[in-house]
N, C-alpha and C positions, 0 to 999 in steps of 0.2 A: 503493499500499498504505499509507503514513503517512498519506495522509487517513482510510484505512478503521479504522487502529488510534486514531485520533484522534476517528472520529464513534464509535466502539466504546466509548472511554473515556467520552464523554461521555451515552452511554446506560446505561453501567455505573453511573454515579453517580446517573442518574435512576432505575435499579432499586432500587439500596439504599436508595432514600427510599420509593420505592412499593411494593415487598411487604410491609413491616411494616403500613403504613396499611390500616387495616381498614375504613374509610367506603368507600376507593377502591375494594376489594374486591368489596364489597355491592353497589355500584352495577354495576360490573361483571358481577356475578352475575344480578343483578335483570334486565339488559338481557339478556344471553343467555338467563336462563331463561326468562324472560317471551316475548321474541320466537319461540324455538323450540317451547315449549309452545303458544302461540296459534296459531302458524303450522299445527302438527300437529292441533291440536283443530279450528279453523275453517277448516281449508284447503277443505274441499268447500263451505262455506257460501260462503267470500269469493271463491274463484276462479271457481267454476261459476255462480256468482250475476252475476258480472261479465260471463261469456261467455254468459249468456242474455238478458242486456239489451241484445246486439247483434244486431243482425237479420241473417236468414241471407245476403243478400244482400251483407251488408259481410264476413261472416266466411271467405269464399272469397279475398277480397281482401287481406287481413291480412300486412304488411310485416314489423312486429314479433312478437314471442315473447310471447303475452298471459301465459304463466306467469312468465316474467324479468321483465317490465313490471309485472305485480301485484307480485311478491315483494320488488322494489325499493321500489315504492311503498308496499307496507305496512311495510316495515322504517323508512323514515322517521320512522315516527311514535314508533318506540321510541328516536329519536336523543336525547330529553330526557335519560334516565338517563347515558349518556357524558357530556352537554355537564356534566350537575351533578357528575359524575365529576371532570373536568378542573377545574370551579370549586374543590372541594373541594383537589383535588391543588396547586393553583397558591396559594390562600389561605393553605394548611398552610404553604407555604414563609415567609408573612409571619407567621403566627401563631406559629410555632418558630423563627424567626430563623435557618433552615437555610441562604436566599441569604447572609442578611449574614455567617455564617461560612464559607460557600463562596468570598466575595469576599476574606475576609481570609486563606483559605489560598491566593489566587491564580487563581482562577477570574474570568475578565471577563464582565462583564455581556452581551457580544453571545454568548458560550460559554453563558453559562445560558440564553438566547433559545434558541440553535439546539438543547440538551438539550431543551427543553421541546418544540419544533417536531418533532425527533426522535421524541420517544416520541407525539406526539401523530398522527405520519404511520405509527409502528408499529400505534397502536392501531385507525387506519382499516383498516391493512391487513388485520389480525386481522380485525377485524369483516367487511369485505368478503368475506372468504374463508368467514366462517360463512352471510353471506346468501346466497353463492353455492352452497355446499351446501345450504341448504334451497331454493334454485332448482332445482337438479337432484333434489331431493326430489318436489317440487311438479311438476317437467316429468315425471317416470315416472309420477307419480299421476294426471296428469289426462289425461282420454278426449280433449279436444280440443287439436290441435297446430298450429301456425302454421308457415310455410314455412321459418324458420331455427332449427333444433335447440337453437341456444345464444342466449344473451340477453346477450353480454358488453359491448357499448354500454351496457347499463342498469347492469351493475357498476360501469362508468368511471363514469357519472353520479353513481350513488348514492356511489361513494367520494369524489368532488369535493365532493358535499352533505354527507356527515358530516364530511370535514377541515376544510370551510368554516366549518362549525355549531361545531366544536370551536375552531377559530380565534377565532371570535367570542366564543365562551365564555371563552376563555381572556383575550380582550382586556377580557372585564368585569372578571374576576377580578385583573388586573393594575391596571386603574384602580382599582377600588373597595376591593381589599385585604382587605374582609371577607366572610366566608362567608355569612352570612345576608343581605347588603345584595347581594351580587354575584347569589345565587341569587334573590332577589327582584326586582332590575331586569331582569336577564336573562330571566325568566320574564314579566314584564308587558312587556316589549318585544316578545318572541317570540310571546306569544298574543293580547295584549291590543292594544297600539299600533300595531307593524308589521302585525302579522298581523290585525288587525280592525278599529281605527278609523282609522287611513290608507290600508288597503288598499281598505275598502268605502266607507267615509263620508266623508272628507275629500279624499283626493287623487283625480284622474282617474286612470282604468286603466292610461294609458299612460305616467304618471308612476310610479303605485304598482308597477310590476312590477320597477322598479329599486331599491325597497327592500328592504336586505339579507336580511331574515329572508323577506320574501312571494318572492324570487328563487328563495332555496335551497327552498322548498317547492314552486316550481313546475318546478324542474331536472328531477324525474323526474316526466313527465307521466302524467296519470290514464289506467289502463290502458283501450285500446282508442279512446281518443279521437281520437288522431290519426288513423286510419282513418275514424271516423265522420263527422268534420268534411271529410274530403278527398272523401266521395262525392258525388254529383250528389241532390239534394233529389227525390226521387220516392218515391210510395208510401207506404210503412211509414216508410222512413227521412225523409222529408219531414217528418213529424210527430215523430219522434223528435229531430230537428236543429231544429225550430222549439221544442219543450219545453226542449231543453236550450242554446239560443241566450244567454238572459240570463246562465245559471248558467256557459257556456264562457265568455263573454265576461270573467268575472271569474277563473275558476280557471284557465283554459286558455292557455296561451301557445305558439304554433308554433313559434317560433325557439330551437333548441338550442342551436345556434352563439351567440347573443346570451345566454343564462343563463349558459353557461360563460364566457364574456369578462365579464361581471359578476361573477360569484362570484369568479374569477381576481384582479380588479381589486381586491374588497373583501378578499379575503386580501392582497394586497400593503400595503392601506392599513392593515388592523389590525395586521400584522406591525411595520410601520412604527411605528405610534403605542404599540406595545409596546415597542419599542427605544428610542424616546423617554423614553417614561416610567422606564424602569429607568436609563437615564442619568441623567436629571436626577433623581432623586428619591432621598433617604435611606433606603438600604433597612434 
């Protein structure tokens, strides 16, 4: 009970700073609004087109739920809004010296770090529930269904993907302390350096898959790719596999376990680095 009171105290401190912060609330609204609207507006085009690309011989052998796989994969493209919200939220602590005042008032630095991680975890939970609701919506509106009525494993993978992305964004904010610089370098790392140059042009595929951003992007597999690559290459499927072969080598990674372990390892690393930065710097 004392631990729950303690954690609730840390969350209450974070809520008092977050609720009046307009930029953070705008980012949350953009994420929720755009994700829900795009899912509703383009669901037929997105999900039915995915199903139509899969040969009939494969559709009957699906082990996964295409709707839940697709909704988790689609939601990943909107995580950038939440990442920038965390950067704004964290850099705001430096700009307005609220962390310094909290330390003067007796808050320890490990408690400040724990409070931020609790808020990131709460944000991840709320977002995952929203994605799950849209998964239910898509499941009810999709004419083709796979053997499993629920896609809870995909919600778990998405939650890990989002939490890890936010932890990485939090590290950039703690490291750089300036909002504009942190957003710029995080975006450059996520989209250009890690997500493109190192992944496609510089490092071998077997090495590039262990990069933090690349690993997180591959954590939720492309809808239908598991089944497609698992089939024997005969008939139409042979041509489909041949066309996808080069693409799949770069974009598809068959090991979920490896992705989970790598993401968890980076989480530990980034949280440790944030703790060391908070300990050593004059806030």
